[in-house]
C-alpha positions in Angstrom: -0.1 0.0 0.0 1.6 3.2 -1.2 -0.6 5.6 1.1 -3.8 6.0 2.7 -6.1 9.0 1.4 -9.1 9.9 3.7 -11.8 12.8 4.4 -11.9 12.3 7.9 -14.5 15.8 8.2 -17.4 16.2 6.5 -16.8 13.7 3.8 -17.9 13.9 0.2 -20.5 12.8 -0.6 -22.0 11.7 2.8 -21.1 14.6 5.1 -20.2 12.5 7.9 -17.2 13.1 10.4 -15.1 10.3 11.6 -15.1 10.0 15.8 -12.3 11.0 17.5 -11.2 7.8 18.8 -11.4 6.7 15.3 -9.2 9.2 14.3 -6.6 8.5 16.6 -6.5 4.8 15.8 -5.8 5.5 11.9 -3.4 7.8 12.5 -1.4 5.3 15.0 -2.2 2.4 12.5 -0.3 4.2 9.5 2.3 5.3 11.7 3.0 2.0 12.8 2.8 0.4 9.4 4.8 3.6 8.1 2.2 4.3 5.5 2.1 8.1 4.2 -1.6 9.3 5.1 -2.9 12.1 3.2 -5.9 14.0 4.6 -8.6 16.0 2.5 -10.0 18.4 4.9 -11.3 20.8 2.4 -15.0 20.7 3.7 -13.7 20.9 7.4 -14.2 24.5 8.1 -17.8 24.0 6.9 -19.0 21.5 9.9 -22.1 22.8 11.6 -21.3 22.2 15.0 -18.7 23.9 17.0 -16.1 23.5 18.0 -14.7 22.7 14.6 -13.5 19.0 14.6 -10.0 18.3 14.6 -7.9 17.1 11.6 -5.9 13.7 11.5 -2.8 15.9 11.6 -3.9 16.7 15.1 -3.0 13.3 16.4 0.1 12.6 14.4 3.5 11.9 16.5 5.9 11.7 13.5 5.1 13.7 10.7 3.4 11.3 8.5 0.3 13.0 7.9 0.0 15.6 4.6 -3.0 18.0 5.3 -4.6 19.5 2.2 -7.2 21.7 2.2 -8.6 24.8 0.0 -10.7 27.9 0.1 -12.4 26.6 -3.2 -15.4 25.1 -1.1 -15.5 27.9 1.7 -14.8 31.0 0.1 -14.6 31.5 -3.4 -13.8 28.8 -6.0 -12.3 31.3 -8.4 -9.2 32.2 -5.9 -7.7 28.6 -7.0 -5.7 28.8 -3.3 -5.0 25.9 -1.4 -2.7 24.7 1.0 -0.9 21.7 2.3 0.8 20.7 5.5 3.2 17.9 4.4 5.0 17.3 7.6 8.2 15.1 6.6 7.2 14.6 3.4 8.0 18.2 2.8 11.0 17.8 0.1 9.1 15.4 -2.0 6.1 17.9 -1.7 8.1 21.0 -3.0 9.6 19.0 -6.0 6.3 17.9 -6.9 4.8 21.7 -6.6 7.4 23.0 -8.8 7.3 20.2 -11.8 3.2 20.7 -11.7 2.7 24.5 -11.3 6.2 26.0 -10.7 4.5 29.1 -8.9 1.3 30.6 -7.8 0.4 34.2 -8.3 1.3 36.4 -5.2 -1.3 39.0 -5.5 -4.4 36.8 -4.5 -2.3 35.0 -1.8 -1.6 38.5 -0.3 -4.9 39.6 -0.3 -6.1 36.5 1.4 -3.7 36.7 4.0 -4.8 40.2 4.9 -8.4 38.9 5.0 -7.5 36.2 7.3 -5.6 38.6 9.8 -8.5 40.5 9.5 -10.8 38.0 11.2 -12.9 38.3 7.6 -12.6 34.7 7.3 -13.8 33.8 10.5 -16.8 36.4 10.1 -17.7 34.6 6.7 -17.7 31.3 8.1 -20.1 32.1 11.0 -22.6 33.7 8.1 -22.3 30.8 5.6 -22.4 27.5 7.9 -26.0 28.5 9.3 -26.9 29.3 5.7 -25.5 26.1 4.1 -27.3 24.2 7.0 -30.7 25.4 6.4 -30.1 24.7 2.7 -29.3 21.2 3.4 -32.4 21.0 5.4 -34.6 22.2 2.7 -33.0 19.9 0.2 -33.5 16.8 2.7 -37.1 17.9 3.0 -37.9 18.4 -1.0 -36.3 14.8 -1.6 -38.2 13.1 1.3 -41.4 14.9 -0.1 -40.8 14.2 -4.1 -38.6 11.1 -4.5 -40.1 7.7 -4.5 -41.2 5.6 -1.4 -37.9 4.2 0.0 -35.3 6.6 -0.8 -32.8 7.0 1.8 -31.1 10.7 2.1 -28.2 11.6 4.1 -28.2 14.2 6.8 -24.9 15.6 6.5 -23.0 17.0 9.4 -21.6 19.7 7.6 -20.6 20.9 3.9 -23.3 21.5 1.3 -24.3 18.4 -0.6 -26.9 15.8 0.2 -26.7 11.8 -1.1 -29.8 10.0 -2.0 -30.2 6.4 -2.3 -32.7 5.3 -4.7 -34.7 2.3 -4.0 -34.5 -0.6 -6.6 -31.9 -0.9 -9.3 -32.2 2.5 -10.8 -29.0 3.2 -12.5 -28.4 6.8 -12.2 -25.9 7.1 -15.1 -28.8 6.8 -17.4 -30.6 9.0 -15.1 -28.2 11.6 -15.3 -28.8 12.0 -19.2 -32.6 12.5 -19.0 -32.1 15.1 -16.2 -29.6 16.9 -18.3 -31.9 16.9 -21.2 -34.5 18.7 -18.8 -32.4 21.2 -17.6 -31.2 20.3 -14.4 -28.2 17.6 -13.1 -26.5 15.9 -10.3 -23.5 13.9 -9.7 -24.5 9.9 -9.9 -23.3 7.6 -7.4 -21.0 5.6 -10.0 -18.5 8.5 -9.8 -17.5 8.1 -6.3 -16.4 4.3 -6.5 -13.5 3.2 -8.1 -15.3 -0.4 -8.4 -18.8 1.2 -10.0 -20.8 0.7 -6.9 -23.7 2.8 -5.8 -25.2 2.8 -9.2 -28.5 3.3 -7.5 -27.3 6.8 -5.5 -26.9 10.4 -6.5 -25.3 13.5 -5.0 -27.2 16.7 -5.1 -25.6 20.4 -4.4 -27.1 22.8 -2.0 -24.6 25.2 -2.4 -27.1 28.1 -3.6 -29.8 29.3 -1.9 -33.2 27.6 -1.8 -36.0 28.9 -4.5 -39.0 27.8 -6.0 -37.1 27.1 -8.8 -34.9 24.7 -7.1 -37.7 23.2 -5.3 -39.6 22.7 -8.9 -36.3 21.0 -10.3 -36.5 18.1 -7.2 -40.1 17.6 -7.9 -39.3 17.1 -11.7 -36.4 14.8 -10.4 -38.8 13.0 -8.5 -41.2 12.3 -11.2 -38.0 11.3 -13.3 -37.0 8.8 -11.1 -40.4 7.1 -10.9 -40.6 7.1 -14.7 -37.1 5.1 -14.9 -38.6 2.6 -11.6 -41.6 1.9 -13.8 -39.4 1.1 -17.2 -37.1 -0.8 -14.9 -40.2 -2.8 -13.3 -41.7 -3.5 -17.0 -38.5 -5.1 -18.4 -37.9 -7.1 -15.1 -41.5 -8.5 -15.9 -41.1 -8.9 -19.3 -37.9 -11.0 -18.8 -39.5 -13.1 -16.3 -42.8 -13.7 -17.7 -43.3 -17.5 -18.8 -43.3 -18.4 -22.3 -46.7 -19.5 -24.0 
């Protein structure tokens, strides 16, 4: 095993947070085995509850955790500014950075540093986290009301995405094509698996303010899912029907 990659805080797409004792055990295990641990903490600042959950790096003893994060999800995607605390892997990370990007524009970084120093980022988080939490609740309520009976929807602990698990064997990759044709989209569950699992799952974004238009889109998606479910049922019956 070359490395372990983990989203311990507000995972994508479930929005779950790893319990503290499991974080400690994971870090200890990778240190014992000498395996580098890459921590993706990009949604960590968007955990709804306080205090903010500790990253895996808080439990390291030997510098083996590489903590990665960014302002793309919390502040502005267009900034394209992130960071890494590489621990004992610093020299190798610097070489990879030079090979891939050589340099990063300084002016946006300086402006962001001043914004952080003035407390603007903390103020921003205090505003957006309750807003995202409300939008997540509105999305889960709409999914529960509009999707077929038996749908399971996550209750994320942070961030702005919701995952729905559809009943039956609906293929959300095929569902996606029909949804795009009708003017809305989602992330099919299969893209979150290296082994093409979660075919009947999808991820929905709650990053924009709730609106009648978004609610109507969920209603339309629910109808589309019901149509796909009926098609699957008809095909299954035709396959199993006895010949005469």
